[in-house]
C-alpha positions in Angstrom: 366.6 -6.5 9.0 364.8 -7.0 5.9 365.8 -5.6 2.4 364.6 -2.1 1.6 363.2 -1.0 -1.7 365.4 1.5 -3.2 362.7 2.4 -5.9 359.1 1.2 -6.3 358.0 3.1 -9.3 354.9 1.5 -11.2 354.5 2.7 -14.9 352.5 1.2 -17.9 354.1 0.8 -21.3 352.4 2.0 -24.2 351.7 0.0 -27.1 354.9 0.3 -28.6 356.1 -2.6 -26.0 359.2 -4.8 -27.4 358.4 -7.2 -30.0 359.6 -10.3 -27.7 356.7 -9.6 -25.2 353.2 -11.1 -26.1 350.8 -8.6 -28.0 348.1 -7.2 -25.7 349.8 -7.6 -22.5 350.5 -4.4 -20.4 353.1 -4.5 -17.9 354.0 -3.0 -14.7 357.6 -2.1 -15.4 360.4 -1.0 -13.3 359.8 -2.8 -9.8 363.3 -2.5 -8.3 364.7 -3.9 -4.9 368.0 -3.1 -3.6 369.0 -5.9 -1.0 370.3 -4.6 2.3 373.6 -5.6 4.1 371.7 -7.7 6.6 369.7 -9.9 4.4 370.3 -13.6 4.9 370.8 -15.7 1.9 367.4 -16.8 0.8 365.5 -18.5 -2.4 364.8 -15.4 -4.5 361.3 -17.0 -5.1 360.4 -16.9 -1.2 362.3 -13.5 -0.8 360.2 -11.9 -3.7 356.7 -13.6 -2.6 357.3 -12.0 1.0 358.4 -8.6 -0.2 355.7 -8.1 -2.9 352.6 -8.9 -1.2 350.2 -8.8 -4.3 352.1 -11.5 -6.4 352.4 -15.3 -5.2 355.3 -17.4 -5.1 354.1 -19.7 -7.9 353.8 -16.2 -10.0 357.3 -15.5 -9.2 358.3 -18.8 -10.4 356.7 -18.0 -13.7 358.1 -14.9 -14.2 361.5 -16.5 -13.8 360.6 -18.9 -16.4 359.6 -16.0 -18.7 362.7 -14.2 -18.2 361.2 -11.2 -16.5 363.5 -11.2 -13.2 367.1 -10.1 -13.2 369.6 -9.9 -10.4 372.3 -7.4 -11.1 371.3 -7.2 -14.7 371.5 -11.2 -15.3 368.4 -13.2 -15.9 367.5 -15.5 -13.1 367.5 -19.1 -14.3 365.8 -20.9 -11.6 363.8 -20.3 -8.5 366.3 -21.6 -6.0 368.9 -19.1 -6.8 369.8 -17.3 -3.6 369.7 -13.5 -3.0 372.6 -12.1 -1.3 373.4 -8.5 0.4 374.2 -5.7 -2.3 372.3 -7.1 -5.3 369.5 -5.3 -7.0 366.7 -7.3 -8.3 364.5 -6.1 -11.1 361.2 -7.5 -12.4 358.5 -6.7 -14.7 355.1 -8.2 -13.7 352.4 -8.5 -16.1 349.2 -6.3 -15.3 346.1 -9.0 -14.9 342.9 -8.3 -16.7 340.7 -6.3 -14.4 338.5 -8.4 -12.5 334.7 -8.3 -12.8 332.6 -8.6 -9.7 329.0 -9.8 -10.3 325.8 -10.0 -7.8 325.7 -13.2 -5.9 322.6 -14.4 -3.7 324.2 -14.6 -0.5 322.4 -14.9 2.8 322.8 -11.9 5.2 322.1 -11.8 8.8 320.1 -8.5 8.7 319.5 -7.2 12.4 317.8 -3.8 11.0 316.9 -2.3 7.9 315.4 0.9 6.9 315.2 3.0 3.7 318.7 4.2 4.6 320.8 1.8 6.0 321.4 -1.9 6.9 322.8 -3.4 10.3 324.2 -6.7 9.6 325.7 -9.7 11.7 328.6 -10.6 9.9 330.0 -14.5 9.7 333.4 -15.2 10.0 334.2 -16.3 6.5 332.8 -13.3 4.7 335.3 -10.9 3.3 333.8 -7.5 2.9 334.9 -6.3 -0.5 336.6 -7.8 -3.6 340.4 -7.7 -3.7 343.2 -10.0 -5.1 342.5 -13.5 -4.9 338.8 -13.0 -3.6 336.2 -11.8 -6.1 333.2 -14.0 -5.1 331.3 -14.4 -1.8 332.0 -11.0 -0.3 329.5 -8.5 1.1 329.8 -6.5 -1.7 328.7 -9.2 -4.2 325.8 -10.1 -1.7 324.8 -6.2 -1.6 324.7 -6.0 -5.3 322.0 -8.7 -5.4 320.2 -7.6 -2.4 319.9 -4.0 -3.0 317.8 -2.3 -5.8 319.3 0.0 -8.4 323.0 -1.6 -8.0 324.7 -2.9 -11.2 324.9 -6.8 -11.7 328.4 -6.4 -12.6 331.3 -3.8 -11.6 335.1 -3.7 -11.0 336.7 -4.5 -7.9 336.6 -0.9 -6.7 332.8 -1.0 -6.5 332.2 -0.8 -2.6 328.4 0.2 -2.5 327.6 1.6 1.1 330.7 0.3 2.7 332.0 2.7 5.2 334.1 0.3 7.4 335.4 -3.4 7.8 336.0 -6.4 9.6 338.7 -8.8 8.9 337.9 -12.2 7.6 337.7 -14.2 10.6 336.2 -11.4 12.7 332.3 -11.6 13.4 329.8 -9.1 14.3 328.1 -5.9 13.6 328.5 -4.0 10.5 326.4 -0.8 9.2 325.7 -0.2 5.5 324.7 2.6 3.8 321.5 2.4 1.2 321.6 5.6 0.1 324.3 8.3 -0.5 323.1 10.4 1.8 323.2 7.9 4.7 326.6 6.6 3.3 328.1 9.9 3.8 326.9 10.4 6.9 328.0 7.3 8.2 331.5 7.9 6.8 331.6 11.0 8.4 330.8 9.5 11.9 333.5 7.2 11.5 335.8 10.0 10.5 334.9 11.9 13.6 334.7 8.9 15.5 330.9 9.4 16.8 330.2 5.8 16.3 330.4 3.9 19.3 331.9 0.2 18.8 332.5 -2.4 21.5 334.1 -5.8 20.6 334.8 -9.0 22.8 337.7 -11.1 22.5 339.0 -14.2 24.0 342.7 -13.5 24.9 345.4 -15.8 26.1 346.1 -15.7 30.0 345.0 -12.6 32.2 346.0 -9.2 31.9 348.2 -7.8 34.9 345.9 -4.6 34.5 342.1 -5.7 34.3 341.6 -2.2 32.3 343.8 0.0 30.4 344.6 1.8 27.4 347.2 0.6 24.5 348.3 3.7 22.8 350.9 2.6 20.0 351.5 3.7 16.3 350.9 1.0 13.6 352.4 0.6 10.5 353.1 -2.1 7.7 355.6 -4.7 9.1 358.5 -4.4 6.7 359.7 -8.2 7.1 356.2 -9.6 6.5 353.9 -7.7 4.1 350.7 -9.4 5.4 351.2 -8.4 9.2 351.0 -5.0 10.7 353.3 -3.6 13.5 354.4 -1.4 16.1 356.3 1.1 14.7 358.2 4.1 16.4 356.5 7.5 16.7 356.0 9.3 13.5 356.7 6.0 11.5 353.1 4.8 11.3 349.5 6.1 12.4 348.3 6.6 15.8 346.2 3.9 17.2 344.3 3.7 20.4 342.6 0.6 22.1 340.6 0.8 25.4 340.0 -2.7 26.9 338.7 -4.1 30.2 338.4 -7.6 31.5 334.8 -9.1 31.5 335.7 -12.4 32.9 339.1 -14.4 33.7 339.4 -18.4 33.2 342.2 -20.8 33.8 344.3 -19.6 30.9 342.2 -17.5 29.1 340.2 -14.2 29.3 337.1 -12.3 28.0 338.0 -8.7 27.1 335.5 -6.1 26.2 337.4 -3.5 23.8 336.9 -0.2 22.4 338.5 1.3 19.6 339.2 5.0 19.6 340.7 4.6 16.1 340.4 2.3 13.3 343.4 0.9 11.9 344.1 -2.2 10.1 344.5 -5.1 12.5 344.5 -3.0 15.5 343.1 -5.1 18.2 344.8 -8.0 17.2 348.2 -6.3 17.1 347.8 -4.5 20.3 346.8 -7.8 22.1 349.8 -9.2 20.9 352.0 -6.1 21.8 350.4 -6.4 25.3 351.4 -10.0 25.6 347.7 -11.3 25.5 347.1 -12.2 21.8 343.7 -13.1 20.7 343.2 -16.7 21.0 343.1 -18.5 17.7 344.8 -15.8 15.6 346.7 -17.1 13.0 348.8 -14.4 12.4 349.5 -12.4 15.6 350.7 -15.4 17.9 347.4 -16.7 19.0 347.6 -20.3 17.9 350.4 -21.7 20.1 348.9 -24.1 22.7 352.0 -23.8 24.9 350.7 -20.5 26.1 348.3 -22.5 28.2 351.1 -23.5 30.9 352.0 -27.2 31.2 349.8 -27.5 34.3 347.1 -30.2 34.6 345.2 -30.5 31.2 345.6 -27.2 30.1 347.6 -27.9 26.8 345.2 -30.4 25.7 342.3 -28.4 26.5 343.9 -25.5 24.5 344.7 -27.9 21.3 340.8 -28.9 21.8 339.7 -25.4 21.7 341.7 -24.4 18.8 340.8 -27.3 16.6 337.3 -25.8 16.8 338.4 -22.1 16.2 340.1 -21.6 12.9 340.1 -18.0 13.2 340.8 -15.2 15.6 338.2 -15.0 18.5 337.4 -11.5 17.9 333.8 -10.3 17.9 332.0 -7.0 16.9 329.6 -7.1 19.7 327.7 -3.8 20.3 327.4 -0.7 18.2 325.5 2.7 18.7 325.1 5.9 16.5 322.8 8.6 15.7 320.9 7.7 12.5 322.5 9.9 9.9 319.0 10.8 8.2 316.5 10.4 11.1 318.8 11.8 13.9 317.5 8.9 16.2 319.6 7.2 18.7 320.2 3.5 17.9 321.9 0.6 19.5 322.6 -3.0 18.3 323.9 -6.0 19.9 325.4 -9.2 18.4 325.4 -12.4 20.7 329.0 -14.3 20.8 329.0 -16.6 17.9 328.8 -20.3 18.6 332.4 -21.1 18.5 333.5 -18.4 20.8 330.5 -19.2 23.2 331.3 -22.9 23.3 334.9 -22.1 24.5 333.5 -19.8 27.3 331.0 -22.5 28.5 333.6 -25.3 28.6 335.9 -22.9 30.5 332.7 -22.2 33.0 332.6 -25.9 33.6 336.2 -25.9 34.7 335.0 -23.1 37.5 334.8 -20.0 35.6 331.9 -17.7 35.4 329.9 -16.1 32.6 330.3 -12.7 32.1 327.7 -10.1 33.2 325.2 -8.6 31.1 326.1 -5.2 30.2 323.2 -3.2 31.1 324.1 0.4 30.1 324.3 2.0 26.9 327.2 1.7 24.6 327.4 5.4 24.4 328.2 5.3 28.2 330.8 2.7 28.2 334.1 3.7 30.2 337.1 2.3 31.4 337.1 1.5 35.4 339.3 4.0 37.3 
């Protein structure tokens, strides 16, 4: 059981900050953590870096040197000091200057463009919008340079036309609004769940049920702020994922998945909960080659595949929607990226089969009875 935060109130001091604090620096004040009875003894820098997702371990160590962290009203003297149950940790975190986001000329793989919207095939490395630790190379940076009438500089809250997102490492289709009217219409469609999206994922082993639905609430993992977790009913947000098996191989399967909801890390977490993590997923149990089973050359093959895939094997494959302005029905498909296709091709040489082409409309996709 992880420590619980007794209070997490964030306020900004006014200009009459104590004299010992550097002039011109604003502080996030009064962050307070009460350590629960089951917390194991652990270095304070490791503990705080895990509990406060937006502050790195090295920054925590710097705050200790600056005397900004106390345990039971006593200043912490070294990062290796151990936290213990029942203690109260308080810290003041300087607010960093607001970052500036600038336009960057970044190639975009545009599958469709009209005066109202863009449909792109996102690559694995691209992050959608600026956030802590990543203020360059994002889709927003690219859009600021590509689209007319956008500023050359903005703050990190600027997200022109962004109505949905894909995780870093996930590839495939995204739609972006170019005008306020189109952006509002697309946002409403995502809210009303009238945009149809199919994903393809390579997962470990073969699901016992070749098709099915996962309906499980998702919330933040209290032990690791970088993960999401399946939580008890009423503690998170409902998440529903439908899947069916497109092809099965020796120790892998290719699944087609449709989201009924759109929660953070939904497919990745639901696949882990089902017992079939997305292959290569660094967060949700997807990089353990022992899952291949100790038969023949399975483990060496799994290691070879993982060496060529530094991400989760998840791809936004097909998308369909009614154009928010013209009302025309539109459908798009993005072929599997080379790294995922290479794994399937290799497994086919071992006796597997390529998945059958989907000839029907994405609007008509159904789970088999």
